[in-house]
C-alpha positions as YAML, in Angstrom:
chain: A
units: angstrom
residues:
- id: 1
  name: UNK
  ca: [0.00, 0.00, 0.00]
- id: 2
  name: UNK
  ca: [1.38, 3.43, -0.97]
- id: 3
  name: UNK
  ca: [1.46, 5.98, 1.86]
- id: 4
  name: UNK
  ca: [-0.64, 9.06, 1.17]
- id: 5
  name: UNK
  ca: [1.49, 12.16, 0.66]
- id: 6
  name: UNK
  ca: [1.05, 14.96, 3.20]
- id: 7
  name: UNK
  ca: [-1.49, 17.68, 2.47]
- id: 8
  name: UNK
  ca: [-0.23, 21.12, 1.45]
- id: 9
  name: UNK
  ca: [-2.04, 23.83, 3.40]
- id: 10
  name: UNK
  ca: [-2.63, 27.38, 2.24]
- id: 11
  name: UNK
  ca: [-4.98, 30.30, 2.91]
- id: 12
  name: UNK
  ca: [-7.91, 28.50, 1.25]
- id: 13
  name: UNK
  ca: [-7.70, 25.84, 3.98]
- id: 14
  name: UNK
  ca: [-8.71, 28.26, 6.75]
- id: 15
  name: UNK
  ca: [-11.64, 26.60, 8.52]
- id: 16
  name: UNK
  ca: [-10.90, 23.13, 7.15]
- id: 17
  name: UNK
  ca: [-11.40, 20.23, 9.54]
- id: 18
  name: UNK
  ca: [-8.31, 18.11, 10.09]
- id: 19
  name: UNK
  ca: [-6.93, 15.73, 12.70]
- id: 20
  name: UNK
  ca: [-3.87, 16.64, 14.74]
- id: 21
  name: UNK
  ca: [-1.93, 13.78, 13.12]
- id: 22
  name: UNK
  ca: [-2.79, 15.04, 9.61]
- id: 23
  name: UNK
  ca: [-1.96, 18.64, 10.53]
- id: 24
  name: UNK
  ca: [1.37, 17.63, 12.04]
- id: 25
  name: UNK
  ca: [2.42, 15.98, 8.74]
- id: 26
  name: UNK
  ca: [1.06, 18.67, 6.42]
- id: 27
  name: UNK
  ca: [3.28, 20.92, 4.34]
- id: 28
  name: UNK
  ca: [2.38, 24.61, 4.24]
- id: 29
  name: UNK
  ca: [2.44, 27.47, 1.78]
- id: 30
  name: UNK
  ca: [5.00, 29.99, 3.01]
- id: 31
  name: UNK
  ca: [4.04, 33.49, 4.13]
- id: 32
  name: UNK
  ca: [1.24, 32.56, 6.55]
- id: 33
  name: UNK
  ca: [0.87, 31.29, 10.11]
- id: 34
  name: UNK
  ca: [-0.88, 27.99, 10.80]
- id: 35
  name: UNK
  ca: [-2.42, 26.52, 13.94]
- id: 36
  name: UNK
  ca: [-4.93, 23.76, 14.60]
- id: 37
  name: UNK
  ca: [-7.78, 24.81, 16.87]
- id: 38
  name: UNK
  ca: [-10.04, 22.01, 18.10]
- id: 39
  name: UNK
  ca: [-9.63, 20.14, 14.83]
- id: 40
  name: UNK
  ca: [-10.04, 23.23, 12.62]
- id: 41
  name: UNK
  ca: [-7.19, 24.77, 10.60]
- id: 42
  name: UNK
  ca: [-6.55, 28.45, 11.38]
- id: 43
  name: UNK
  ca: [-4.56, 30.35, 8.75]
- id: 44
  name: UNK
  ca: [-3.57, 33.93, 9.51]
- id: 45
  name: UNK
  ca: [-1.37, 36.57, 7.98]
- id: 46
  name: UNK
  ca: [1.96, 37.41, 9.56]
- id: 47
  name: UNK
  ca: [1.11, 40.02, 12.24]
- id: 48
  name: UNK
  ca: [1.67, 43.70, 11.59]
- id: 49
  name: UNK
  ca: [4.45, 46.00, 12.75]
- id: 50
  name: UNK
  ca: [2.64, 46.92, 15.98]
- id: 51
  name: UNK
  ca: [2.63, 43.26, 17.06]
- id: 52
  name: UNK
  ca: [6.29, 43.00, 16.06]
- id: 53
  name: UNK
  ca: [7.24, 46.10, 18.11]
- id: 54
  name: UNK
  ca: [5.45, 44.89, 21.25]
- id: 55
  name: UNK
  ca: [6.95, 41.43, 20.94]
- id: 56
  name: UNK
  ca: [10.45, 42.80, 20.37]
- id: 57
  name: UNK
  ca: [10.23, 45.04, 23.48]
- id: 58
  name: UNK
  ca: [8.98, 42.12, 25.54]
- id: 59
  name: UNK
  ca: [11.66, 39.72, 24.31]
- id: 60
  name: UNK
  ca: [14.41, 42.25, 25.01]
- id: 61
  name: UNK
  ca: [13.42, 42.34, 28.67]
- id: 62
  name: UNK
  ca: [13.19, 38.55, 28.92]
- id: 63
  name: UNK
  ca: [16.55, 38.15, 27.19]
- id: 64
  name: UNK
  ca: [18.12, 40.70, 29.58]
- id: 65
  name: UNK
  ca: [16.69, 38.75, 32.52]
- id: 66
  name: UNK
  ca: [18.06, 35.50, 31.09]
- id: 67
  name: UNK
  ca: [21.56, 37.00, 30.74]
- id: 68
  name: UNK
  ca: [21.46, 38.48, 34.26]
- id: 69
  name: UNK
  ca: [20.18, 35.23, 35.87]
- id: 70
  name: UNK
  ca: [22.15, 32.32, 34.38]
- id: 71
  name: UNK
  ca: [20.32, 29.02, 34.78]
- id: 72
  name: UNK
  ca: [16.92, 30.53, 35.64]
- id: 73
  name: UNK
  ca: [15.68, 29.87, 32.10]
- id: 74
  name: UNK
  ca: [16.57, 26.87, 29.95]
- id: 75
  name: UNK
  ca: [15.33, 28.52, 26.77]
- id: 76
  name: UNK
  ca: [13.14, 31.20, 25.22]
- id: 77
  name: UNK
  ca: [11.24, 30.04, 22.14]
- id: 78
  name: UNK
  ca: [9.28, 31.89, 19.47]
- id: 79
  name: UNK
  ca: [6.29, 30.46, 17.63]
- id: 80
  name: UNK
  ca: [8.46, 29.02, 14.88]
- id: 81
  name: UNK
  ca: [10.78, 27.37, 17.43]
- id: 82
  name: UNK
  ca: [8.29, 25.17, 19.25]
- id: 83
  name: UNK
  ca: [4.81, 23.72, 19.17]
- id: 84
  name: UNK
  ca: [2.37, 22.86, 21.93]
- id: 85
  name: UNK
  ca: [0.34, 19.79, 21.06]
- id: 86
  name: UNK
  ca: [-2.95, 18.90, 22.71]
- id: 87
  name: UNK
  ca: [-4.12, 15.53, 21.32]
- id: 88
  name: UNK
  ca: [-7.19, 15.45, 23.59]
- id: 89
  name: UNK
  ca: [-8.40, 18.74, 22.05]
- id: 90
  name: UNK
  ca: [-6.98, 18.18, 18.55]
- id: 91
  name: UNK
  ca: [-5.05, 21.46, 18.81]
- id: 92
  name: UNK
  ca: [-1.52, 22.57, 17.96]
- id: 93
  name: UNK
  ca: [-0.39, 26.01, 19.12]
- id: 94
  name: UNK
  ca: [2.64, 28.17, 18.37]
- id: 95
  name: UNK
  ca: [2.82, 30.84, 21.10]
- id: 96
  name: UNK
  ca: [4.53, 34.17, 20.52]
- id: 97
  name: UNK
  ca: [6.90, 33.37, 23.42]
- id: 98
  name: UNK
  ca: [7.38, 30.15, 25.38]
- id: 99
  name: UNK
  ca: [9.66, 30.16, 28.43]
- id: 100
  name: UNK
  ca: [11.10, 26.75, 29.29]
- id: 101
  name: UNK
  ca: [12.76, 26.41, 32.68]
- id: 102
  name: UNK
  ca: [13.56, 22.71, 32.31]
- id: 103
  name: UNK
  ca: [15.39, 20.86, 29.51]
- id: 104
  name: UNK
  ca: [13.34, 18.72, 27.13]
- id: 105
  name: UNK
  ca: [12.51, 15.13, 28.05]
- id: 106
  name: UNK
  ca: [14.67, 12.49, 26.40]
- id: 107
  name: UNK
  ca: [11.84, 11.13, 24.27]
- id: 108
  name: UNK
  ca: [10.97, 11.03, 20.59]
- id: 109
  name: UNK
  ca: [7.59, 12.73, 21.03]
- id: 110
  name: UNK
  ca: [9.09, 15.82, 22.70]
- id: 111
  name: UNK
  ca: [6.54, 18.43, 21.57]
- id: 112
  name: UNK
  ca: [3.58, 16.59, 23.05]
- id: 113
  name: UNK
  ca: [5.37, 16.25, 26.41]
- id: 114
  name: UNK
  ca: [7.61, 19.30, 26.87]
- id: 115
  name: UNK
  ca: [5.47, 22.03, 28.42]
- id: 116
  name: UNK
  ca: [6.77, 25.58, 28.94]
- id: 117
  name: UNK
  ca: [6.26, 27.09, 32.36]
- id: 118
  name: UNK
  ca: [5.28, 30.47, 30.88]
- id: 119
  name: UNK
  ca: [3.50, 31.28, 27.62]
- id: 120
  name: UNK
  ca: [2.97, 34.76, 26.14]
- id: 121
  name: UNK
  ca: [0.54, 35.76, 23.38]
- id: 122
  name: UNK
  ca: [0.37, 39.25, 21.87]
- id: 123
  name: UNK
  ca: [-3.17, 40.04, 20.74]
- id: 124
  name: UNK
  ca: [-3.60, 40.94, 17.07]
- id: 125
  name: UNK
  ca: [-6.78, 42.16, 15.37]
- id: 126
  name: UNK
  ca: [-8.88, 39.04, 14.87]
- id: 127
  name: UNK
  ca: [-7.01, 36.90, 17.43]
- id: 128
  name: UNK
  ca: [-8.98, 38.03, 20.49]
- id: 129
  name: UNK
  ca: [-11.18, 34.92, 20.81]
- id: 130
  name: UNK
  ca: [-8.22, 32.59, 20.29]
- id: 131
  name: UNK
  ca: [-6.01, 34.41, 22.80]
- id: 132
  name: UNK
  ca: [-8.56, 35.27, 25.51]
- id: 133
  name: UNK
  ca: [-10.77, 32.18, 25.34]
- id: 134
  name: UNK
  ca: [-9.48, 29.17, 23.41]
- id: 135
  name: UNK
  ca: [-5.80, 29.34, 24.35]
- id: 136
  name: UNK
  ca: [-6.65, 30.27, 27.92]
- id: 137
  name: UNK
  ca: [-8.46, 26.93, 28.28]
- id: 138
  name: UNK
  ca: [-5.90, 24.96, 26.30]
- id: 139
  name: UNK
  ca: [-2.82, 26.23, 28.13]
- id: 140
  name: UNK
  ca: [-4.45, 25.43, 31.46]
- id: 141
  name: UNK
  ca: [-5.30, 21.93, 30.18]
- id: 142
  name: UNK
  ca: [-1.72, 21.46, 28.95]
- id: 143
  name: UNK
  ca: [-0.16, 22.31, 32.32]
- id: 144
  name: UNK
  ca: [1.30, 25.76, 31.61]
- id: 145
  name: UNK
  ca: [1.93, 27.50, 34.94]
- id: 146
  name: UNK
  ca: [1.49, 31.08, 33.75]
- id: 147
  name: UNK
  ca: [-0.04, 32.72, 30.67]
- id: 148
  name: UNK
  ca: [0.34, 36.39, 29.75]
- id: 149
  name: UNK
  ca: [-2.03, 38.01, 27.27]
- id: 150
  name: UNK
  ca: [-0.40, 41.21, 26.01]
- id: 151
  name: UNK
  ca: [-2.97, 43.63, 24.58]
- id: 152
  name: UNK
  ca: [-1.58, 46.82, 23.01]
- id: 153
  name: UNK
  ca: [-5.07, 48.10, 22.19]
- id: 154
  name: UNK
  ca: [-6.03, 48.01, 25.89]
- id: 155
  name: UNK
  ca: [-2.47, 48.81, 27.00]
- id: 156
  name: UNK
  ca: [-2.52, 46.02, 29.58]
- id: 157
  name: UNK
  ca: [-1.19, 42.55, 30.26]
- id: 158
  name: UNK
  ca: [-3.56, 39.96, 31.68]
- id: 159
  name: UNK
  ca: [-1.41, 37.72, 33.87]
- id: 160
  name: UNK
  ca: [-3.02, 34.31, 34.43]
- id: 161
  name: UNK
  ca: [-1.43, 32.16, 37.13]
- id: 162
  name: UNK
  ca: [-2.32, 28.53, 37.74]
- id: 163
  name: UNK
  ca: [-4.16, 27.90, 41.00]
- id: 164
  name: UNK
  ca: [-6.01, 24.95, 42.54]
- id: 165
  name: UNK
  ca: [-9.26, 26.08, 40.90]
- id: 166
  name: UNK
  ca: [-7.93, 27.14, 37.49]
- id: 167
  name: UNK
  ca: [-6.43, 30.50, 36.56]
- id: 168
  name: UNK
  ca: [-6.10, 33.39, 39.00]
- id: 169
  name: UNK
  ca: [-6.11, 36.73, 37.18]
- id: 170
  name: UNK
  ca: [-4.18, 39.96, 37.56]
- id: 171
  name: UNK
  ca: [-4.29, 42.86, 35.12]
- id: 172
  name: UNK
  ca: [-1.09, 44.91, 34.91]
- id: 173
  name: UNK
  ca: [-1.12, 48.38, 33.32]
- id: 174
  name: UNK
  ca: [1.59, 51.06, 33.09]
- id: 175
  name: UNK
  ca: [3.31, 52.31, 35.14]
- id: 176
  name: UNK
  ca: [3.15, 49.08, 37.19]
- id: 177
  name: UNK
  ca: [5.77, 46.38, 36.79]
- id: 178
  name: UNK
  ca: [4.87, 42.77, 36.13]
- id: 179
  name: UNK
  ca: [6.44, 40.28, 38.51]
- id: 180
  name: UNK
  ca: [6.21, 36.50, 38.62]
- id: 181
  name: UNK
  ca: [7.36, 33.84, 41.06]
- id: 182
  name: UNK
  ca: [8.47, 31.77, 38.07]
- id: 183
  name: UNK
  ca: [11.28, 34.25, 37.35]
- id: 184
  name: UNK
  ca: [12.50, 35.69, 40.67]
- id: 185
  name: UNK
  ca: [13.91, 39.16, 40.24]
- id: 186
  name: UNK
  ca: [12.06, 39.94, 37.00]
- id: 187
  name: UNK
  ca: [10.37, 43.35, 37.00]
- id: 188
  name: UNK
  ca: [8.88, 43.62, 33.53]
- id: 189
  name: UNK
  ca: [8.48, 47.27, 32.51]
- id: 190
  name: UNK
  ca: [4.97, 47.20, 31.04]
- id: 191
  name: UNK
  ca: [5.14, 50.86, 29.99]
- id: 192
  name: UNK
  ca: [8.24, 50.13, 27.88]
- id: 193
  name: UNK
  ca: [6.47, 47.23, 26.15]
- id: 194
  name: UNK
  ca: [3.62, 49.45, 24.99]
- id: 195
  name: UNK
  ca: [5.81, 52.51, 24.33]
- id: 196
  name: UNK
  ca: [7.45, 50.45, 21.59]
- id: 197
  name: UNK
  ca: [4.35, 50.88, 19.42]
- id: 198
  name: UNK
  ca: [4.89, 54.63, 19.32]
- id: 199
  name: UNK
  ca: [1.27, 55.23, 20.35]
...
């Protein structure tokens, strides 16, 4: 029996139903971002310059923390560097930033088992439901310890921390600093993150 060749996904496949196994094997048309959300393919354009500016300002602070605190972080990953797989929900996510404090497990199926302690998503126009609702549920289900939703439109970061009953919420707005027990000594300058947009 001849094995079926992988599907090639493109913009026309937005909304197409697909299994996680099929999605994981699929080839993609370059120039777009792809995720699988509850068995449905989500195709989106590369985010705009505002998203880029916010993400760059945020990463600079996390990189500075990493350099100043050797060993506190194993690795900082971008969406193209990692994937979070949720077989139970038929979802595959590529967060804007994933902070791993531990090295990967010595297994073949690393992306379905290696869970970052902290995940960050920067909200783009059209991604609000995914970031505030779907990913909130999925990252909790996956075992992520903290999830930050960075919203330049609202000029705030929603900091979700895992608790016994789900997520506990804290909204951080300039000029306050964002702190987390996961990264002792980090004082994220929220004002600087949003100032990067020039607005």
